[in-house]
N, C-alpha and C positions, 0 to 999 in steps of 0.2 A: 458473690460474694455479699458476706452479711458485713450491713454496715451499721456501729453502734456509735452514738451520741454520748460524750460524759458531760456530766454536768455539776459542777463545785459549787455548794453554798455558800463559800467561804470566798469573799473580795478580796482576800490577804494574797500576794504572790507567793509567797512565802509558806501558805499555810498548810497542814500536815493534810488535808483532804486534796487540797490543790495538786499538793506533790504527790499521793496516792494515784490520783486520775492522770498525773502525768508521766506517772510510771507507768502504768496501763497502756498506755498509746507505745511505749519503748517495748514493753514485754508481751503484747498482743501475738495470737498466733499468726500465721503467715494468710491464712483463707480468710481472716476476719480484718475490716477496715475499719480501725477504730479513729474519730477523732474528737478533740476536745473544745466546748464553748468555752469562749474566753471572753465574753463581753457582757457579764454579768453588771459590772460596776458601770457601765454608761449605758446598759438597757433604759429605754424611758418608761416613765411612770405609766403603770394600767388605769386607763381611761375609759371607762363603761362605756359602748355607744360611740364614740370618737370615728369621726369617718376618715379622717387621715391616718395612714398607717406609718408611723417615725420608720427610716430606714434600718434602726436599729432592731426593730420588732420585725418589720419585715425578712430581715436574716436571719435571725432569731427562729422565726417561723419556716423559712425555706430549711435552715439546717436541720430543726426538728423534723420536717415533713420528708425530709430525702434520707433519714434514718430509719432503719427497721426496728431496733431495740433503743434501750435507752438505760444508762447507769448512773446514780445519784450517791454522792458523796456532802453530806452537810452537816457543820458543826449544829449546837441547838442554841438559840438565843432566847432568853426569857422565859424558859419551857417551851419553847415552840419552835418553828423554822425561823433563820434570817429573814426579815421585811425583801433584802432582794429576791430572795429564791424566792419565795412565796408569787413577789410580785412577775416573774418569768414564768413560772407556774399558770399565775392568771392569766398571761396572755396564750399561752398554749391552752389551757381551758375554752379559751374565747373561741381560740380560731379551730377548736377540734382537731387540732396537728397530731393529739398521742392516741386517737382513737384505735384499739386494737393493738395498739403495739407493746410487745413485753418491755418489762421495766423491773430495776432491782435496784437495791442499795447496798452502800458498802460502807461500814461503821470501819473508823480506825481508833476510837474509843471506847472507854467500858461502858454497860449498860447504861449504867447513874448518869451519864453525862450528855445522852442523846436520846433515851427512850421515847421521849414526849417528841422529840422534834420528828423521829423517823415513824411516830404511830401517824403525825400529822402528815409527814409526807406522802405515807401509803393512802389517807383517807383523800388528800386532794390528787392524787394520780388515779383513785378510782373516779373522782367527779370527771377527770379529763377522759375519761374511757379507757385508762391504761390497764393492761393486765400485767400486776403486780407478780412476780415469778419468783414466791417463796424460796424455792432450792435454789436460786441463785444470790439469795441475797447473804452476806459472808459479813462478821465481826473477826476484825483482828486487830486486837488492841495495842497502839503504838503510841511512842512519846514521840514530842517535837524534835527531839534529840535524833530520830531517825532519819530524819530528812539529813542529806548530803550537800556540802556547799554546792554541788552540781544541781540542786533541786529535785533529785531523785532519791528513791529509798530501795535499799541495798539489801532489805529483810528477804532473806528466800519465803518465808511463810506466805509474804504478799504476793510475791511475784507467782506461787503457785494458786493462791485465791483466787487471784486477778485472771489467770490462764481459766482455771474454772467457771468463774462466772461471766465468763465471755463467751466459753463454748457452751454454756448452759443456757444461758440467750439464745446462740445461733441454734442450738437443737429445738428449741421451743419453735421457732420458725417453721422447723421443717415437719414437728409433728403437729396436727391438726389437735384444736382443744377437742377434748372429750363432750359430746352432748349430754347433758344433765338430764335426767327426766323431771320433767315438769312436778311442780310440788303441790300440796293440795291447793296452797295460798294462790298460785297460778292459777288454777282451775276456776278457782272460787272467783278471781278476777276477771275470767272471762265468761260467765254465765251469772245471770242475777240470783243472787242471795235471798232466799226464802225465810224467812223471819219464824223462827219457833213461837208455835202457841201452846200456851199452857193449859194443860188441860183442865178441861171445866170439871164442875162438882157431878156427880153422878144424879141424873134425874129417873125417879121410875117411870119406866113407859118407852124410854127413846134408847133408839137398837144404837148400837156401838160396834163397828167392825175392826 
């Protein structure tokens, strides 16, 4: 069974992004185990080189390590990721906990409201060694009014999108990533680069081949 970890970048319990991921847990296909990480607010601050691992970080790494794939939904703060989410990702980059795992994002706002955050998210996930699966990234613009009193979202478009995303992440694990032929740049990094010699002026009596 595929295990997918859901991470919201919003620390507010009633946020649109958290509600969307909460809905994903309820509407997930039966053959996919979906769990939501809810420790963002209490996660210890990332300290490079710290010897003792805080308990909150140990739990995060355990859950990330046990997951086969990751799905993130986040708002944008000050033109980038929320600091709390960046802190979480810093811990996972440091622990190499996402390397090789498929990852995707779910946007529930118009493009103008989170484009910078999503670009940053993809960059950080790349540093973590995760594989951002573009085919599983979906935008379904919603409003805060879409969240019901029970904390879930009833919009059928979101339910369909969530099932499509989760199945796409699961399929990516069953299908090996195609090997890309090495580029010229890769070849040039494996062999010494011979500097180009500027042609010298023609000198009478000298033979040139």
